[in-house]
Backbone as a chain_set.jsonl record, in Angstrom:
{"seq": "MTLDRELLEILACPKCKGEIHLNTAEDGLICDTCRLLYEIRDDIPIMLIDEATEIKD", "coords": {"N": [[3.526, -12.424, -12.689], [1.609, -12.436, -15.551], [0.008, -10.746, -17.03], [-1.012, -9.312, -19.971], [0.404, -6.364, -21.227], [-0.808, -4.792, -23.187], [-3.476, -5.532, -22.915], [-3.937, -4.549, -20.357], [-3.842, -1.815, -20.889], [-6.24, -1.341, -22.244], [-8.248, -2.115, -20.548], [-10.821, -1.067, -18.296], [-12.283, 0.371, -15.355], [-15.127, -1.349, -14.336], [-17.154, -0.12, -12.942], [-16.954, 2.778, -12.934], [-15.866, 3.305, -15.349], [-13.361, 4.343, -15.519], [-9.723, 4.778, -15.439], [-7.535, 2.057, -14.631], [-4.961, 0.451, -12.68], [-2.097, -1.687, -12.106], [-1.571, -3.118, -8.9], [1.043, -2.863, -6.384], [1.945, -5.434, -5.754], [1.28, -6.765, -7.993], [-0.943, -8.433, -8.247], [-3.479, -7.644, -8.556], [-5.871, -5.227, -9.798], [-6.279, -1.765, -9.586], [-8.716, 0.75, -9.058], [-8.488, 4.021, -8.613], [-10.398, 6.021, -8.389], [-12.877, 4.804, -7.657], [-11.957, 3.454, -5.505], [-11.463, 0.675, -5.465], [-10.318, -2.725, -5.589], [-9.592, -5.028, -7.986], [-9.22, -8.364, -8.16], [-6.64, -10.491, -9.523], [-6.741, -13.617, -10.813], [-5.156, -16.596, -11.552], [-3.89, -15.379, -13.748], [-6.01, -13.986, -14.855], [-7.959, -11.158, -14.92], [-10.436, -10.363, -12.572], [-13.096, -8.772, -13.218], [-15.484, -7.945, -11.879], [-17.842, -6.07, -10.256], [-19.144, -6.8, -7.883], [-17.353, -8.613, -6.801], [-15.125, -7.194, -6.228], [-12.745, -5.683, -4.006], [-13.041, -3.323, -1.461], [-10.896, -0.579, -1.022], [-9.297, 0.394, 1.817], [-8.4, 3.286, 3.753]], "CA": [[2.252, -12.058, -13.271], [1.805, -12.36, -16.991], [-1.074, -9.998, -17.66], [-0.512, -8.601, -21.138], [0.393, -4.901, -21.053], [-1.805, -4.236, -24.116], [-4.779, -5.744, -22.28], [-4.012, -3.605, -19.244], [-4.095, -0.478, -21.43], [-7.623, -1.169, -22.717], [-9.198, -2.389, -19.467], [-11.325, 0.077, -17.527], [-13.093, 0.014, -14.199], [-16.502, -1.597, -14.77], [-18.096, 0.731, -12.207], [-16.926, 4.186, -13.348], [-15.247, 3.336, -16.689], [-12.104, 5.075, -15.403], [-8.46, 4.057, -15.579], [-7.093, 1.155, -13.575], [-3.534, 0.148, -12.758], [-1.656, -2.8, -11.283], [-1.086, -2.803, -7.56], [2.481, -3.105, -6.287], [2.182, -6.879, -5.738], [0.876, -7.22, -9.327], [-1.952, -9.488, -8.156], [-4.776, -6.998, -8.615], [-6.002, -3.964, -10.523], [-6.854, -0.754, -8.7], [-9.367, 1.96, -9.548], [-8.331, 5.036, -7.569], [-11.632, 6.794, -8.283], [-13.87, 4.034, -6.898], [-11.26, 2.848, -4.366], [-11.727, -0.76, -5.545], [-9.27, -3.619, -6.054], [-10.08, -6.172, -8.742], [-8.218, -9.412, -8.028], [-6.206, -11.249, -10.696], [-6.635, -15.03, -10.45], [-4.643, -17.411, -12.668], [-3.602, -14.431, -14.837], [-7.265, -13.457, -15.401], [-8.534, -10.129, -14.047], [-11.848, -10.575, -12.213], [-13.626, -7.417, -13.339], [-16.863, -7.944, -11.408], [-17.981, -5.09, -9.17], [-19.535, -7.508, -6.666], [-16.223, -9.369, -6.263], [-14.04, -6.261, -5.937], [-12.486, -5.379, -2.601], [-12.919, -1.901, -1.186], [-9.602, -0.192, -0.486], [-9.417, 1.22, 3.025], [-7.291, 4.223, 3.94]], "C": [[2.454, -11.833, -14.753], [0.652, -11.653, -17.701], [-0.489, -9.148, -18.773], [-0.661, -7.092, -20.96], [-0.613, -4.234, -22.001], [-3.216, -4.393, -23.542], [-4.973, -4.752, -21.146], [-4.352, -2.196, -19.729], [-5.548, -0.273, -21.852], [-8.667, -1.463, -21.639], [-9.584, -1.103, -18.749], [-12.133, -0.451, -16.353], [-14.536, -0.209, -14.667], [-17.533, -0.7, -14.07], [-18.132, 2.155, -12.769], [-16.363, 4.384, -14.761], [-13.932, 4.113, -16.707], [-10.889, 4.168, -15.547], [-8.2, 3.173, -14.372], [-5.605, 0.906, -13.75], [-3.216, -1.025, -11.846], [-1.272, -2.322, -9.898], [0.391, -3.194, -7.475], [2.824, -4.595, -6.273], [1.874, -7.525, -7.089], [-0.077, -8.413, -9.269], [-3.368, -8.916, -8.161], [-4.713, -5.691, -9.388], [-6.761, -2.987, -9.645], [-7.513, 0.363, -9.507], [-9.274, 2.972, -8.412], [-9.606, 5.837, -7.357], [-12.658, 6.091, -7.397], [-13.289, 3.425, -5.622], [-11.567, 1.359, -4.29], [-10.5, -1.493, -6.073], [-9.934, -4.808, -6.727], [-8.969, -7.213, -8.763], [-7.883, -10.031, -9.389], [-5.991, -12.678, -10.226], [-6.207, -15.826, -11.676], [-4.453, -16.567, -13.924], [-4.853, -13.878, -15.513], [-7.802, -12.401, -14.44], [-10.027, -10.382, -13.83], [-12.496, -9.194, -12.121], [-15.117, -7.369, -13.017], [-16.958, -7.027, -10.197], [-18.285, -5.793, -7.854], [-18.383, -8.28, -6.03], [-15.025, -8.459, -5.94], [-13.952, -6.017, -4.439], [-12.326, -3.876, -2.421], [-11.559, -1.611, -0.55], [-9.832, 0.764, 0.666], [-8.224, 2.151, 3.109], [-6.376, 3.785, 5.034]], "O": [[3.37, -11.118, -15.161], [0.364, -11.948, -18.861], [0.424, -8.355, -18.543], [-1.729, -6.605, -20.587], [-1.205, -3.214, -21.648], [-4.047, -3.495, -23.669], [-6.052, -4.18, -20.992], [-5.073, -1.465, -19.051], [-6.042, 0.854, -21.821], [-9.835, -1.105, -21.791], [-8.781, -0.179, -18.614], [-12.605, -1.588, -16.369], [-15.107, 0.658, -15.329], [-18.654, -0.544, -14.555], [-19.208, 2.683, -13.05], [-16.384, 5.492, -15.296], [-13.444, 4.495, -17.77], [-11.012, 2.96, -15.749], [-8.588, 3.491, -13.247], [-5.052, 1.12, -14.829], [-3.974, -1.324, -10.923], [-0.71, -1.238, -9.743], [0.925, -3.795, -8.408], [3.897, -4.978, -6.74], [2.174, -8.7, -7.301], [-0.033, -9.295, -10.127], [-4.33, -9.603, -7.818], [-3.64, -5.127, -9.602], [-7.768, -3.343, -9.032], [-6.961, 0.855, -10.491], [-9.906, 2.802, -7.37], [-9.866, 6.288, -6.242], [-13.236, 6.702, -6.498], [-14.027, 2.941, -4.764], [-11.887, 0.831, -3.225], [-9.745, -0.965, -6.889], [-10.739, -5.51, -6.116], [-7.898, -6.971, -9.32], [-8.725, -10.088, -10.285], [-5.164, -12.932, -9.349], [-6.84, -15.733, -12.728], [-4.81, -16.986, -15.025], [-4.772, -13.355, -16.624], [-8.073, -12.703, -13.278], [-10.78, -10.588, -14.782], [-12.449, -8.538, -11.081], [-15.912, -6.823, -13.783], [-16.226, -7.2, -9.222], [-17.74, -5.419, -6.816], [-18.43, -8.573, -4.836], [-14.015, -8.937, -5.424], [-14.936, -6.127, -3.709], [-11.565, -3.235, -3.145], [-11.128, -2.324, 0.357], [-10.473, 1.804, 0.517], [-7.152, 1.837, 2.592], [-5.389, 4.463, 5.322]]}, "num_chains": 1, "name": "protein.A"}
């Protein structure tokens, strides 16, 4: 995964504007507050609320 670390630092969850972080597989960004996973496709984060996956416990 080649997502630029500087880009990762400025990205925020589009739903709550909170912090996001890479998941362990480094193929998605997680918002712990909203419990959403934003997929990364072809090194581009898909930051659309409607396309996010809800994280189940």
